[in-house]
N, C-alpha and C positions, 0 to 999 in steps of 0.2 A: 693721879694729878702731881703727887709728890715726885714721881719718876720724870714727868714733863718739865717740873721746875728745875731739876738738875740738869736740863740741857742747856741753860745759859745762867750767867752771873750778872749781878749788878755791881759794878765797880764805881766807886765815888772819888772825885776829885774836888779840890777847894782851892778856888782862885781868890785872893786877896787884892783889892784895888781901892784906892781913894775914891774913886767915882760911884762906888757902892754904898747907897745910903741906908738901905735895909736889905737883909738876904734875899736873894734869888736862886730859886730851883729850876735847873734846865736838865730835862731827860732827853737822850740823844739815842735815836734808832738809826741804825745803817745797815746797808748791804745785806738786806734781807734775801734777794735773790729768789723770791717765792717761797722760802721755807716758812712752814707753820709750826707754830708751838702751841698744841690743844687745837680743837676744831674750830676753824676760822679765826686762828689765832688768839683764841679767847684767854689763854692764859700768859700770853705776852701783853696783851692790852690790860688786862687785870693786875699785872704786875707794875706796868707803867703808872696805871691811875693810883696805885697804892704808893707810889713815891710822892705823890702830891706835888707834880711839878707847876711851876708858874707858867711854863712854856714847853713844847716839845718840838726838838730839831730832828729832821728826817733828811740824811745827808746821802741820798742817792743810792742806786742800784737795787731797786726793786724788782727789775727785770732779770731771770736766770740766765739767759743768752742772748747776746744783743744782736745775733743774726736770725733770732727766731721769726719764723713766717709771719706770726701774730702774736702780740703779747696777751699774757693771761689776764685780761680785762678784769674778770671776777674777782681774781686776787688782789689786783690794783686797787679797784674800786673798794673792797672791803676794808683795807687799810686806810684809804682815803676817807672813806665815811666815818670809820671810827675816830680818826685824827681830826676830822672837821665837825665831830658832833659832840665834843667834850667840853667842859667847862673851861678847860686850859687851850689857848690858841696853839696852833701848829704851823710850822714853817717846813718848806721842802726845797731842796735843790737836787738837780739831776746828777747821775754818776755816768761813767762810762757805757754801762750796759744799756742806758737808755739812750745811747747816741743815733740809733737808727729809728727811735721812736721818742723823740724828746716832746716835740709838740704834743703828740697823743697822750703821753704820760702827765705831762704838766697841765694838760686839759682836764683830766680826770681829778686831779688833786684841786684845781680850781673850782670844778663844779660841786666839789663836796666841801667847801668853804676852807680849804688850806691855803695859806699864803705861799705862793710861788715865787722866789726869789732867783732872778737870773740878770745879775749885774745891776741891781739896785738895792736901795735899803729903805726900811720904813721905821718909824717911831713906835716904841712900845714902853709902858709904864707897869711895873709891878712893886706893889706898896710903894715905899718912898724913893724907889730907884728907877731913873729914867734909861732907856736903852736906845741906841740905834742897831737894828738887825739887819744885816745885808747877807747877800748870798750870791754865788757865781756858778754859772752852767760849768760842766766838767769841760776841760780843756779839748776835748775829743769833739765837742758839740760847738764850742765857741772858745776858741783860743784867745782871744781878746777880752773876756768877761770880765775878770778880775783887773786887768788894765784900765777899765772903764770906770770902775768903781772906787769911788774916794769918799770916806767918811767924813762927816763934818767933825771939827774939834769943838763941840759945842758944851762940853762937860758931861755929855752922856758917855756911858759905856757902850764902846763899840764891838758888837758881836758880830763875826763873820761866819757864815756857813759854807763850806766847800766838801768837794767830793775827794780829790787828789791831793794828799799831802806835799807832793813833791815841789810845787811852786812857792812854797812857804817862804824861803829867804829868797829876797828880791823879787817876791811877788805880792804874795798876802800881806806880808808885813810891810809893804809901802802903801797899804790902803788906808792906813791909819787905824787898823783894828786892834783892840785890846786883846781879844781873844778869838782863836779860829778854831773850829769844831770841823773835823774831818774823818773819813772812813777809807775806804778803798782797799786797804793792805790786808785786811781778814786776820791782823796780828801776825802776819808771815802764812797764816793756814798750817804750815808745818814748822814746828819750831824745835830746837834741841832741848833735851832735859835741863831744866834750870831757867829756860825762858828765851834765848836768842833765836830770833827769826832765821831761820834757814833760808826760805824762798817765799816770795810773795806772787800770788796771782795776779796782782796788780801791776807789780813792776816787771815780773818776769826775769828778776835776777837774783843771784845768791846774795845773802846777807845784805837785804836792802837798807837804804840810808834810814828810811822812816818805817817803823813797824807799829808802834802803838805807844800808849803814854804821853807824857808832857815834854814839849821841846819848847825853847825859848830864842828870839831872835830880836834884840834890842829891848823895846817895851811890850812888844807882842808875844804871846804865849799861843802855842798850838797843842790840842789834845787830840789824839788820834784813837778812835774807837775801833776795836778788834773786830766788831759786826756781827752779824747773826747767822748768815748762810755761808754758803760755798759756791765757788766757780771753778772752772777748768780742773781742779782736782776734787774729787767728789767725797771728800772727808777732811776733819781736821785732826791735827796731831799736837798736844801740848799746847794748843791754842784755841782756848774755849770761848764760845759764843758769849756775847756780853751785851747788854744795855748800860749806858753810861748816866749817872745823875751826877751833875757838876753844880758844886755850891759857889755862888758869887757872894762873897762876904766883904763888910767893911776893911779896909787895911787896917784901921785902929782897933 
């Protein structure tokens, strides 16, 4: 088990905002690509549960290869059943690898009690903090999903779940979101020693504009997870797999 625990890390971020009345803990899982940590992902699940999140955000790419003849239903259902059966609520948005199987994948999560967000938002309260949680389909599934989403400016903290970080400026930042959580990049998957992303399987470009970490645009912030699995290139180099724990705290 100790060896398996070293296969991914937990990375923490803190976001301060005047809309946050009491602290909120968000765990983010992204880009699993059918990778398992322990039998039936037991070590991953236990790690996330141990973070004591108020909610879990699953930001796409459950499927390993988008052009598979048939998705690994048992794998997807195992994750969905875990996410939908815990004390904390879970929310899911699609990634580009779900593009051939978007309705299929969303149905599995919905059937297991996970809230699927595809161009809409829902209200959620954690302790004394009220949030609007919205989500968009990946642009390869619905190029206009982000354009249709408009958060109310009702004093609630607006959290947006998306897969691809590229539409952040001029897209996600116009929805009224206070914070956007994304994945897709795998942190570059191959990075230079010292941390700079060399290439990203998601963008297929050298030195991608977005790789991982925190970005801002006006009043909106975006955090990109390096994700957990791999695609295209069957390994990671200086780009460790990770689960994110985001702390929303009062600005005061």
